[in-house]
C-alpha positions in Angstrom: 204.2 31.9 -101.9 202.5 29.4 -103.9 199.2 29.5 -103.8 197.0 27.4 -106.7 194.1 29.6 -108.4 191.8 27.0 -106.7 192.6 27.1 -103.4 189.3 28.0 -102.1 188.1 24.8 -103.4 189.5 22.9 -100.4 190.1 25.8 -97.8 186.8 26.0 -96.4 186.5 22.4 -94.4 187.8 21.5 -91.2 189.2 24.0 -88.7 188.8 26.9 -91.0 184.6 26.5 -90.9 185.3 25.9 -87.1 187.1 29.3 -86.6 184.5 30.6 -88.8 181.3 29.7 -87.4 182.5 30.9 -83.9 183.9 34.2 -84.9 181.2 36.1 -85.2 178.9 37.4 -82.2 175.1 36.8 -82.6 174.9 40.9 -81.4 177.0 41.1 -84.5 175.0 39.2 -86.9 171.7 41.4 -85.8 173.8 44.4 -86.5 175.0 43.4 -90.3 171.1 42.2 -91.0 169.9 45.9 -89.9 172.3 47.4 -91.9 171.4 44.9 -94.9 167.5 45.3 -94.2 168.5 49.2 -95.0 170.6 49.1 -97.4 168.8 46.4 -99.6 165.6 48.5 -99.4 163.2 45.6 -100.4 159.9 44.6 -98.3 159.9 41.7 -96.3 159.0 38.9 -98.5 160.9 39.8 -100.9 163.6 37.3 -102.2 167.2 37.9 -101.6 169.9 36.0 -102.6 173.1 35.5 -100.1 176.4 34.8 -101.7 178.5 32.7 -100.7 176.6 32.4 -97.7 179.5 30.6 -95.7 177.5 29.6 -92.5 174.4 30.5 -93.4 173.9 33.4 -90.1 173.0 36.4 -92.4 170.4 33.9 -94.7 169.0 32.5 -91.5 168.9 36.4 -89.8 166.8 37.8 -92.9 164.8 34.6 -93.4 163.4 35.1 -89.5 162.8 38.4 -90.7 160.5 37.4 -93.1 162.6 37.1 -96.6 162.2 34.6 -99.1 166.2 33.8 -98.6 168.7 31.9 -100.8 172.1 31.1 -99.8 174.7 29.6 -101.9 177.9 28.4 -101.2 180.6 25.9 -102.9 181.4 24.5 -99.0 180.0 21.4 -98.2 180.9 22.0 -94.6 179.6 25.2 -94.5 176.2 24.5 -96.2 175.7 21.3 -93.9 176.0 23.6 -90.6 173.9 26.1 -92.2 171.1 23.1 -92.9 171.1 22.0 -89.4 170.9 25.1 -88.0 167.6 26.2 -90.3 165.2 24.2 -87.9 162.3 25.7 -90.1 163.2 25.5 -93.5 163.5 29.0 -93.6 166.3 29.3 -96.3 166.5 27.6 -100.0 170.3 26.3 -99.7 172.5 25.7 -103.1 175.8 24.1 -103.2 177.1 25.7 -106.4 179.9 28.1 -107.6 179.6 31.8 -106.9 179.8 32.0 -111.0 176.7 30.0 -111.1 173.8 31.3 -109.8 170.2 30.0 -110.0 166.9 31.5 -110.7 167.8 34.6 -113.9 165.8 37.4 -112.7 164.1 36.1 -109.9 166.0 38.3 -106.9 164.9 41.7 -105.8 168.3 41.8 -103.9 171.5 40.2 -103.5 174.1 40.1 -100.9 178.3 39.4 -100.8 179.6 40.1 -97.2 182.3 39.7 -95.4 185.9 39.0 -97.3 184.1 36.9 -99.4 185.0 39.1 -103.0 188.4 38.8 -104.8 188.9 35.1 -104.4 189.1 34.2 -108.2 191.1 35.5 -111.0 190.2 38.2 -112.5 187.8 36.8 -115.1 186.4 34.8 -112.5 185.5 37.7 -110.4 184.4 39.4 -113.8 181.9 36.1 -114.1 180.6 36.5 -110.4 179.5 40.2 -110.5 177.6 39.0 -114.3 176.1 36.0 -112.7 174.6 38.5 -109.7 173.4 40.7 -112.7 171.5 38.2 -113.9 169.8 36.8 -110.9 168.5 40.0 -109.8 165.6 41.8 -111.5 165.8 45.7 -112.9 166.1 47.9 -110.2 167.5 45.3 -108.0 170.4 45.7 -105.2 173.5 44.5 -104.6 175.5 45.2 -101.3 179.1 44.6 -102.2 180.9 44.7 -98.9 184.7 44.4 -99.7 188.0 45.1 -97.3 189.8 44.5 -100.9 190.2 48.0 -102.1 193.8 48.5 -102.9 194.0 52.0 -101.1 192.5 51.0 -98.0 194.8 47.1 -98.2 198.0 48.9 -98.6 197.0 51.8 -95.4 196.1 49.0 -93.1 197.9 46.0 -94.0 199.7 44.5 -91.1 202.3 41.5 -91.6 201.9 39.5 -89.4 198.5 39.4 -87.3 196.6 36.9 -85.5 193.6 36.0 -83.3 192.0 33.8 -81.0 188.5 32.6 -81.3 187.7 30.2 -78.6 190.3 27.4 -78.6 191.5 28.2 -82.0 194.6 30.6 -82.6 195.1 31.8 -86.3 198.5 33.1 -87.2 198.1 35.4 -90.6 200.9 36.4 -92.7 200.2 38.9 -95.2 202.4 39.5 -98.5 200.7 41.8 -101.3 202.4 41.3 -104.6 201.9 44.3 -106.8 202.8 42.5 -109.8 199.8 41.2 -109.5 197.4 43.3 -107.3 196.7 40.3 -105.2 197.5 39.7 -101.2 199.0 36.1 -100.5 198.2 34.7 -97.2 199.4 31.9 -95.2 196.9 31.2 -92.2 198.5 28.9 -89.5 195.8 27.7 -87.4 196.5 26.3 -83.8 194.1 24.0 -81.7 195.0 21.5 -79.0 198.3 21.5 -80.1 197.5 20.5 -83.9 199.1 22.9 -86.5 197.4 23.3 -89.8 198.7 25.5 -92.6 196.7 26.9 -95.4 197.1 29.5 -98.0 194.9 31.7 -100.2 195.0 34.5 -102.3 192.5 37.9 -102.8 192.4 39.8 -105.6 193.0 43.6 -104.3 191.2 46.4 -106.6 191.7 50.2 -106.8 188.9 52.0 -105.8 188.3 53.1 -109.4 188.8 49.6 -110.8 186.5 48.0 -109.1 184.0 50.6 -109.7 184.3 49.8 -113.5 184.0 46.4 -112.4 181.0 46.3 -111.6 179.6 49.3 -113.8 180.9 46.8 -117.1 178.4 44.0 -115.3 175.7 46.3 -115.5 174.8 47.9 -112.2 174.8 51.9 -111.4 177.4 51.8 -108.2 177.1 54.6 -105.2 178.5 53.5 -101.5 177.0 53.3 -98.5 178.8 56.4 -97.2 181.9 59.0 -99.0 185.0 56.8 -99.3 188.2 57.5 -97.5 191.4 55.8 -96.8 190.9 54.9 -93.1 187.5 52.5 -94.4 188.4 48.9 -93.2 185.6 47.9 -95.2 183.6 49.6 -98.2 180.0 48.5 -98.8 178.9 49.1 -102.7 175.2 49.7 -103.2 175.0 48.7 -107.2 171.6 48.9 -108.9 171.0 46.7 -111.7 170.1 48.4 -114.4 
């Protein structure tokens, strides 16, 4: 499966954005915002960085609770939706690469959740973690939630899962390439008889390697709960040193 390294620059547009915007309920967003508020451990009124923020659902949920949120994303389509949804202009939105973050040392906390980590090559993934560390004040927490822990990926990987979100069907073909430690994915979107095929790739990190990567970026690392092979997501709590 041939996938260009910059696949993520054009993936998040059109039908892919439409599906992701519809895929999560308001109830789930509330649960996730509740969890973030607890784990980030920042007083309301504190500064929080959401990167990448996608359509802005969690940025907006936290901003409504009184946090001063900055949402960063490289997708113009996602940010257009986020800005349109932000009727009270509560969030500062920034269209930029996740490796180039604003306001060094200005944030009390940051988070990267869902399936938003591991798009880049090894140098790029490390650069992202370095950028988050520079954006945080000493002692600030960074919550990194990811399904891309290798031991968990290999335990749960389905070759051809599929989902339906309203009028959009999504069929996925997963191929793990051990030589590159990457999960290569072919996405087939179907809506009203139209078919779009897109491809992406995620770096899958052995648990210890991901912890080391965070430590090398300048974080002390714990997890929300003890790691198990059964986990579908792992939530790392990284504190800036």
